[in-house]
N, C-alpha and C positions, 0 to 999 in steps of 0.2 A: 797233243795227248794221243796215246796209242789206243787202238781199238780194244775194248773190254770184251772178254769172252762171256757169253751167256748161254743159257740152256736152249735158246731157240736156234743157235747156229750149229752147223754140222759138227759132230764130235769126232767123226772118223778122220784119220790122217789123210790130207789131200782133199777133204770134202769141199772146202770153199773154192779152190781152183777148179775142181771138176764141175761144181755147180755154176761157177762163173763161165766156164766154157760152154755149158749148156745154154745159158742165157745169151751168150755171144752168138750161138747158132740161131736162137730165136730172132735176134736183131738182124742177122743176115736174111732170114726169111721175111721179116718185115720190109727190109730194103728191096727184096725181089718183088713183093706185092706192091710196094710203092712205085717201082719202075713199071710194072705191068699195068696198073690202073691209071698211070699218068697223072697229070696235074689236077684232074677232076676231084680227087679225094686227098685230103691232107692227112699225112701220117705222122706228124710231129709228136702228137700225144702217144701214139703207139710205140715210138722209139723210147719215150720216157718211161713207159711202164716197167720194162726189165731193169732199167737203171734204178728206179724207185724201189723195186722189190729187193734188188741187191743191197741197196743202202740200208733198208730196214733189217735185212737178215744177216748180211755178211760184213758190213762196215765200209770204211773209206777206200781201201785198196781195190776191192771189187767194183765199187761205185765209179772210181776214176777210170779204170780199164774199160768198163762198159759205156761210160759217157763218151770217151774218146772214140770208141768203136761206133756208137750210135751216130755221132756227128759225122764221122768219116763215111759210114754207110749211106747216110742221108745225102752227103755231098756227092758220092759217086752215082747214086740214083738220080739226083737232080742234074748232074753234069751229063749223064747219058741221055736225058730228055732234052736238055737245052743245047747240047753240042758245044764245041770249042768256043763259040762266040759268047756263051754264057758262063765262061770260067770265072770271071771276076765276080759276077753275082753269086755263083755257087760257093765260091770261097768265102765271100762275106756272110752269106746265109749259114754256111756250115760253121764258121767261127762263132757266129751269134748263137747257134743252137748248142755248140759245145759249151759255151759259157753258161747257157741256161740249164743244160743237163747237169753240168758239174755243180752249179749253185744249188739247184733243187736237190740233187742226190746227196751232196755233202751236208746240206741242211737237215735232210731226213735222217742221215746217219748220226748227226750230232744230237738231234732230238731223241733218237733211240738210245744213244750212249748216255746222254744226260738223264734220261728217264730211268735207265738202269741204276745210275748212281743215286738218284733221288729215292728209288725204291729200296736200295741197299741201306741208305741213310735212315729211312723211316723204319726199316726192319731192325737196324742196330739200335735206334732210339727206343723202339718197343721192347727190345731185349734188355736194354739198360734200365728201363723203367721197372723191370721185374727182377733186377739183379742187385745184390748187395755189393757196393763198390769195394769194400774192404776185403771180404772173404771170397767173393766170386760166387757165393751160393745164391739161390733165389731169395728174394726178400719177402716181407710180410704179405704184400699184395699177391705175389705169385703163390705163396703158400695157401692162402685162403681161396684163390681161384682154382688151384689144383684140387684142394680138398672138396670144394663144393661141386666142381665138375666131375670129380671122381666118384661121388656118391649120388650123382643124378640118376634118375630112373632110366634115362635113355642110354646110359653107358656105365652100368654098374661095374665096380672092380671085383676082383676075387676077394671074397670075405673069408675070415674076419679082416678088418682093417684096424691097425693099431696106430695110435697117435702118441708120440713120445715128446714130452716137454722137457728140454734139457737146459739147465741153468748152471753156469760156472760158479763154483764155490770159491769165496775169498778172492774174487777177481780184483776188488778194490785194493786189496793188499799189494797185488802186483802193480797196479796202476800208480798207487801212491808211493810205493817203495822203490820201484825200478823205472818209473816214468811212463808217459803215455805211449812212447814208441814201443816199449816193451809190452804194454797192454795191447796195442794193435797187433803186435807179432803173436801174442798169445791167442787172440781171437782168430787170426788167420790159421794158426796151428790147430785150434779146436775145429775149425771148419774142415781142415784137411783130415783130421782124425775121424770126423763123422763120415766124410765121403769114403774113406778107406774101409770103414766097418759096416757099410750097408750095401745092398745089392743094386744093380742097375735099375730095377723096376721100382725101387723105393725113392722117396722124395724128401730131400733135406733142405732146410731153409734157415736163415738167420732172421729172427723176429725183431731184433733190435737189442742194443746194449750187449750183455753177455748171455742172452737167451736164444736158444736154437730149438728147432723142432724137426722131427722126422715122421713121415707117414710110411708105415710098412704095409705092403699089400699081401694078403693071403698067407700070413705066418701064424703058426700056433703060438700059444703063450710062451712056451719054453724057448722057442726060436727068437721071438721078439725080445724077450728078456735077456737072452744071451747076447744079442746084437748090441743092446744098449749097455750091457755090462762091459763089453769090449770097448765101447766109447768111453765109459767112465774110467777104465783102466788106462786108456791112452792119454786122457786128460791128466790123470794123476801122474803119469810119467813126465808130462810137460813140466810139472811143478818142480822137478829135480833141477831145472835150470834156474829156478828162483828160490833159493834156500829160505826156509822159514815162512814162505808165503802160504803154505798148505793149500795150494791150488788143487782143485778137483772139480767134480761135477755131480749134481743131483738130478735124478730123472724120475718123472712121473709117466706112467703108461696107462692109457685108457683104450678100451676095445669097442669097436663098432661092428655089430654082427650082421646088419642088413641095411638096405636102402631106407627102410622105415625108421631106423634108429635116429635118435636126436643128435645131430651134429654139434649143436651148442652144448648139450650135456657132456658129450665126449670131450670137447675142448676144455670145459670147466673142470671136469673130473681129472683130466691129465694135469691141469694146472694145480689143482688141490693136492694131487698125489705127489707132485714135485715139491710143494711146500712141506708136505708131510715128511718127505725124504730129508729135507733140510733140518726140520725140527728134530728128526730122529738121529742127528749126528753128521749129516752131510755125507757126500760120497756114496750115496745109496740109491737103489732103484725100488720104487714103490709102484705096485700094480693096482690100479683102481678096479672096482667091481665091474662086471659086465654091463654094458648099456643095452 
């Protein structure tokens, strides 16, 4: 497996080779101190420190280079102290230390790499737990988390805050008449239509089945209503692909004016306004009274 880049490694071009060269110079300094102090002080651990640091920060290439240099530097320092008569011992000890430095360094690099993979997998699982698999929109869980965190006293949004409850009209006709694959395709297209007709700061979600919702931040009534009418028009255009299905969308809009407003009431009134739109002939937008 190749090394995985991560945010802790140098981003500039040539950063890792330059940092490796710096650590190599540190190892040379350790070797010089090892030679000066003689056999009275053991420096094996000190040689390992730059190798371990490189393994954690830079990956296997840097680790291997520094492990070889650390073992070689220790060998020359040891040989300088023992003289030619100690060549065999120095070679044996140097080879042993090379194996130890490589094993420890590569193990640290693997732990770091695998840890990054695990973190990425956990983050992916967390995202998937809040994402609707069919449309790619946030799901019901994400919608309620966003809504509750958005109206918390600690981090209030720009008010007013509008909640749009969007329900597809005659979706069952498409599902029954054209098949479930067509029904899934329609839901994906509705999700796309919603995304294309809202701003980046707004929040759209699929609540389940053919029901969707949008949270609009800081819009006046006319702007919020205009946005959902564009969504209704886009969904109506989708129905052209499915003759006689009369596919459309009904929307209920409810407004929340402040942190002290009742979130539960806003959700209930958006839902009631949506059903009022359906009872009034479908394909309509109904705005609930102010919360």
